[in-house]
N, C-alpha and C positions, 0 to 999 in steps of 0.2 A: 350044653352046658357051659359052651364056652361064653355063651353071652350074659346066661344069668350069672356065670364068675364077674364075669368084670362088671356089671350093672354093682355086683354085691362088694367089690373094692370101691366102684367109685362113692356107691352109699356109706362107707364106710371112712373113705378120705375127705366125704364132707363132712361127716360127725365129729371127725378131729378137728377140722378145722374150724366149728364151731363153740368145741371146748378148749379151743387153744387158747392162752394166754400169755401173759411176760414170764408168769414163778413155772407156767409148764416149760418155756424154752429154756429158762436159766439153770434150771432142773435138771433136765434132759443136754445142755451143755456142760455141768459138772460132773453128769456119767458118764458122758465122753471121754471129756479130759481124763478121768481117772483111771479111764480104759486104756484109751491111749495118746494122751499125751493132751499139751497145750495149744501145740504146734500143727497138730494135726487137724483142730477144729475151726470150722469155716460154716459158712452164713447152708452154701448149698449143702454140706452133711449133714447140720443141723434140721434141712427140710425136709431129708430124706428118714433121718430118725421119727420126725413129726407127719410125715406122712403128706407134706405140706410144697410146695413150692418156696424157694427161698428168698419171694419177693414179700410171700406171707406173712416172715418175719418180723418183715420193717413194719406190720400192724402194728406192733406189740413192742420191740426193742427198734431203735435209732439205727443202732450200725452194732461190728463187731465190738467194738472199743466198749461203746455201750454194756453188751455180754459181756466182757470181761470185768469188767466194774461193779454190775452186779454179781455175778458169781463170785468176786471175791469177796463183796457185803458180804454175802450168804454165809463164808464162811469166815469170813470174822465175827457173825454171830452164835456161832454155833462155840468160840471159845468160851470159858467164862470169864466172868466180871470179877476184879479185885472187889470186898466187899472192904467198906471204913469199919471196922471192927473191933479198933486198937489194939490188932498185933498186923502190922503194915508186912512183919518179910515172909508169913504164914500167907496172907494173901496175894503178893509177889511170886510168890512160890509155887505155888496151886496157878496161878495165871498164866508161866511158863508152863509149867507142866501142863498143864490145859493145850497153851498154842502151840505145844510140840506133837502132843497127840495130835490136835487138828491136824497140823501141818504135816506130817505123815499117813494119814490118813487121802488128804489131798496132795499128791505129790507135786503138782505143779504151779502150788499156792503160794509159798515161799518166792518165787522169782516176782511173782507178780506183786505180792505185798509191797517187795522193795523197790522197785522200776515204776511204780505208777503212785498219781496224786491220791489213790483210794479214798475220797469222802463219801461214802454210802454212810448212812445214817449208822448202820450197826457199828461200822469202822469207825465211826464218831464216836458213839457212845463206849467204844472198847478205849481208845483212848484217852476220852476224859474219864471214866469212872478210873483209868490205870494213874493220872495225874491226882484224879482226886484223893485217891490212896496216899501219895508219896506226900499231896502238903499239907493235908489233917494228921499228918503223921509225924509235920514239923519241920519236913523240908521245905525250901524256899522254892520258891517258880523254876530256876534257874537250874535249884541242886535236881528239882524233880525230873526237869528234862536230861537231864546231863545219866541221872539214874534210870529212866525205862529206857533209855535206847541204851544205854551199858549190857541189861536186861535183855533186850530185843535183838542186839545184835550176834550177843553169845546166842540166843537161841534157836536165830536163822542161823548162824553158820554152824552150829550142831548139826541141824538140822539137816541141811545140804548137803555134808559131811556123812552122813548115812545115809542119805538117801542116793550120794553116788558114788560111796566106797567100790571098789571092786572087787572086792573080798567079801564071803559069809563069814561070822564067828567061827565055825568050825572049820576055817580053813588055815585060820593065822598060823599055827603050826606049821604047817605043811608049805605055807605059803614063805614063812620067815624059813624054814631050812634051805629051799629050793633057793630063796636071792642072796645064803649066808654067801656063797662063791667071792658074790663082788662087793662083801661089804669086810675084805681079812683086817680083822683085829689088829694089824701094825700101822693101815690108815685110819681106820674108823674104831679106836678101843670101844665106846662108849655105843657105841648103835649097834657093835656086832654084842656087847653083852646084852643091850636089852632084847635081840635077837633071841641072843642062846636061853635069856629066861621065860621067853613066848615057846621055843621049842619043845625045853623040858617039862614047860607045865607051871612054874612056877609063880608067872604070870601072862592071866589069859588074854590081855591087848583090849581087853572091854573097854569103853570109855561110856561114864554116865552122865545123863546130862547133871543130877544134883550134884557133883564132885567141884563142875564149876560153879553151878548157881549158887551154894554157900559161899565162895571164894567170893563172891559178887556181892551178894546180899550180905556177908558180915563185912565186907567193904566197905559199903553204902553207909551199916549200922554204925560204924565208926565213924564216917563225914557226918553224920547226923548228931550226933554226941556234941560233935566239934561246934556245931552253926551256934 
């Protein structure tokens, strides 16, 4: 029985190797990173998940860096591209909301996007469509560059803060109450006042992506009109 079980495992392993592909490696890497974080990702762990030796992965990806580039590009491909439909603000708003949603689904991806060259085909289409939407709306190339980077800086920062904030929304009031002795009204009148608003329930302390996004888009619209 033991020999049969071993034979079955070896057979399954061989079958897994035959079906192995770059897409399978990258999708498995994404699933692992979503569950365990990008820092824990290694060729050895990927090999274990796929039922192969780590060296077998190099038949499909050249290095761990190639895996990181590949999975970032897959994530970029999940973000809705802006369309040239005459309403650039609507397109850029939908793009920003989509990016935030996708990045929340893949908590590791934001830092890779902002820290690597990321020149895969999906990312290039994403950036090209973004620039195209703004240029066709009347922005100069220079202003389009400023505009989409301002939007993305806000989206990435908002996403990172939401992913890493140490408290849940339903804890805000209790946390504010616990920290209140450290911010006496005599020294920090406005911070104390804000905390009192949260404690009393007059302000929920929640921050919305749309609030800052509207400020940026409205400001960009004013600049566009002055060009």
